[in-house]
N, C-alpha and C positions, 0 to 999 in steps of 0.2 A: 504494500500500500504506500502510495506517495502523497504528497501534500495536495495535489489536484484531485486525486481520488477521494481524500478525506473531505475536501471542500465540496465536491460534487455530492457526496453522500449527505453531508449536513444540509445542503440546500435542497436535496430531494425530499426532505421530511416536511410534512404538512405545516404550513404557516411559517416556515423557517426563512429568515432573512439574514443577510450578511452586512455587518457594519463596514464602513470604509476602513481600510487597514489603520489601526491605531498607531500613530507615530511611525508608520511603516515597520512596526515590530510585531504586530499580532493581527491575525484574522479572527474576528469575533462574530459569533452566530447567536441569533436571538429567535425566540418564539414568543409572540405577544409582548414584545419589547423587554423580555427577560433573557439574559444570557444563559445558554446551555452548553456552549463549547467555545474554547479559545485555542488557537493554534499559534504558537510563537514562530516567527519567521527567522529570527536571528540566532538560531541554534544549529549545532553541527548535526544533531540527530532529530528526526521527525518526532514531534510530541503533540499531544492533544490533551487539554484539560476538560474534564466533564464533571457535572454535578451529580452527587449521589446522596441517598439518604444516609445518615451517619453510620448505621450498622453495616450497610453495603459498602460504604467507603472504607471502613476498617477491614472488612472481609476481602475486598478487592486488593488492598495493599498486602494482606497476609498471603493471598493466593498466588499473586504474580510478582516476580522480582522486577518487572518492567513498570511497576506502578508505585508512585510516591505521592505524598501530600502535595497539593498544588502550592505554588510559590506566590500566587497573586490574589487569591481569594481565601475565604474562610476554610481552613484546612479540615474542619470537621465535615464539611460537605463536598469539597472539591478534591479530585485526584488528577494527577497528570500521568498519562499513559505514554510510554515509549513503545510503539508497536515493534515487535521483534519476534523471535522464534517462540517465546513462551506464550504469546497471545496472537492468535491468527486474526485475519481480517474480519471474519464473522463475529468474533468476540469483541473486537473494537467497535464494530457497528452496534452490537447489542448494548454496550455501555453508552454509546452516544444516544441511542433510543431511550435508554433508562434515564439519561440526563434530561431529555425532553419531557418525559413522563413526570419526573420530579418537579420540573418547572410548572407543568400543567396542574399538578395536584395543589399547588400553592395559589393558583389563580382564583378570582371570584367565581362563584358557581355558574353564572351566565356565560363567562368565557370558557370555562371547562366544558360545559355542554356544547358550545359552539365547536370546540376543537374535536370532540369525539363524535359529532354528527357525521353521517355518511362514511363512517369507517368500515 
């Protein structure tokens, strides 16, 4: 998986939008104006940060050596994934979808129902 594949996948999710690159250092993705993924551009290895519920965040860090607490947001909820041999592309996509679902769960009821309609 490369940066363009990650970007395309994030944008393929329902209601996902991309912010303009923040200071040319990050690609940031939102759903209903709430961030669900951040890709740093100025790093030697491909990385993506995703939002998790706190229990899942800890579980993810314990299960994969390629996952660490995010450097830029609340470490209780955000993890940074370095896709490599211990985490295949489908698993990375799963955690991106999980991140969107975590954002949706926190939205007001009327927005949540709008998101899940026609699924």
